Each structure stands twice: as structure tokens, then as C-alpha cells.
C-alpha positions as CSV (number, residue, x, y, z in Angstrom):
1,M,0.0,0.0,0.0
2,E,1.2,3.5,-0.8
3,S,0.0,6.9,0.3
4,K,2.0,10.1,-0.1
5,I,1.4,13.8,0.4
6,Y,1.3,16.1,-2.7
7,W,0.9,19.8,-3.2
8,S,-0.4,22.1,-6.0
9,E,-0.5,25.8,-6.6
10,N,-3.4,27.9,-7.8
11,V,-2.1,30.4,-10.4
12,N,-4.6,32.8,-12.0
13,G,-7.5,30.4,-11.2
14,S,-5.8,27.3,-12.6
15,W,-4.2,24.5,-10.5
16,S,-0.7,23.3,-11.3
17,A,0.1,19.6,-11.6
18,A,0.3,17.8,-8.3
19,L,3.9,17.4,-7.1
20,E,5.1,15.1,-4.3
21,C,6.1,17.0,-1.1
22,D,9.8,16.7,-0.2
23,G,10.6,15.7,3.4
24,V,7.3,14.0,4.5
25,N,7.3,11.0,2.1
26,G,9.4,7.9,2.1
27,D,9.2,4.1,2.4
28,F,6.1,4.5,4.6
29,I,2.6,5.8,4.4
30,S,1.9,9.5,4.9
31,K,-1.6,10.9,4.8
32,H,-4.2,13.4,6.0
33,P,-2.0,16.6,5.8
34,Y,-3.2,19.7,7.7
35,P,-1.4,23.0,7.6
36,G,-0.9,24.9,10.8
37,A,1.5,26.9,13.0
38,L,3.8,25.7,15.8
39,F,6.5,27.6,17.7
40,G,5.9,30.6,15.4
41,E,6.5,28.6,12.2
42,E,4.4,27.2,9.4
43,V,4.1,23.4,9.7
44,L,2.4,20.5,8.2
45,F,0.7,18.1,10.5
46,F,0.1,14.6,9.1
47,S,-0.4,10.9,10.0
48,S,2.2,8.3,9.2
49,D,3.3,4.8,10.0
50,M,7.0,5.7,9.7
51,E,9.4,3.7,11.8
52,G,10.0,4.9,15.4
53,G,6.4,5.7,16.3
54,Y,4.3,4.8,19.3
55,G,1.6,2.9,17.5
56,G,0.5,1.9,14.0
57,F,-0.1,5.5,12.7
58,D,1.2,8.5,14.7
59,L,0.8,12.2,14.3
60,Y,3.8,14.2,13.1
61,Y,4.7,17.7,12.1
62,A,7.3,19.1,9.7
63,T,8.4,22.7,9.4
64,R,7.7,24.3,6.0
65,K,10.9,25.3,4.2
66,A,9.5,26.3,0.8
67,D,6.5,25.4,-1.4
68,G,6.3,21.6,-1.2
69,V,9.5,21.3,0.9
70,Y,9.4,20.4,4.6
71,G,12.1,19.7,7.2
72,E,12.5,16.4,9.1
73,P,9.2,15.1,10.5
74,K,8.9,15.3,14.3
75,N,6.7,12.9,16.2
76,L,4.1,14.7,18.4
77,G,5.1,12.4,21.3
78,E,3.4,9.9,23.7
79,K,1.0,12.5,25.1
80,I,-0.7,12.7,21.7
81,N,0.1,9.3,20.2
82,T,-1.0,6.0,21.6
83,P,-0.3,2.3,20.8
84,G,-3.3,2.5,18.4
85,D,-3.7,4.5,15.2
86,E,-3.9,8.3,15.2
87,I,-5.4,9.1,11.8
88,T,-6.7,12.6,11.2
89,P,-4.9,15.6,12.7
90,Y,-6.6,19.0,12.9
91,F,-5.5,22.3,14.4
């Protein structure tokens, strides 16, 4: 199974082709992106089953670097994530 996060830009009322986001995709499933702010920076919250989590799917955030480019994903920790699946973040 594969699920990745993509982005697109609206230019003069038309959407560009979807492009895979850098930094939040890999050999794991990433899904349910939600933009927000954390520590005064723009971030993308999302759910992923990447290695090193607390359960099946955990919630992560990654700091926005540029359009479609994000820094290293950070797990939101054991107070948010459980041994089960956290699926849909919202802020």
C-alpha cells in the first residue's frame, strides 16, 4: 500500500500539476495533511506509519521550508500518540 502527500499551486485560477512534497514522504505511508503553525513557524501536521512511532499510525509535524518542501518530520510524542492508530490531525 502506498500513500503520499502532494501539493499544487493555484495560479490565476488554474491549479498546477500535483507534485510530491519533499521531506514528508518515504518508504512509509503519509496521509491526512493539515497546515498549521507551531512555535511561530508554518508546519504541516500529518499521520504516518514511519518507523520509530508509538503505534500503527502516529501524528507528526514538519516545518515548511518552501513550497512543497518540509524539514525532518517530528513525532508529536506519547501524550498525543497511543499504541493504536492516530489518523486525522486538525488544528
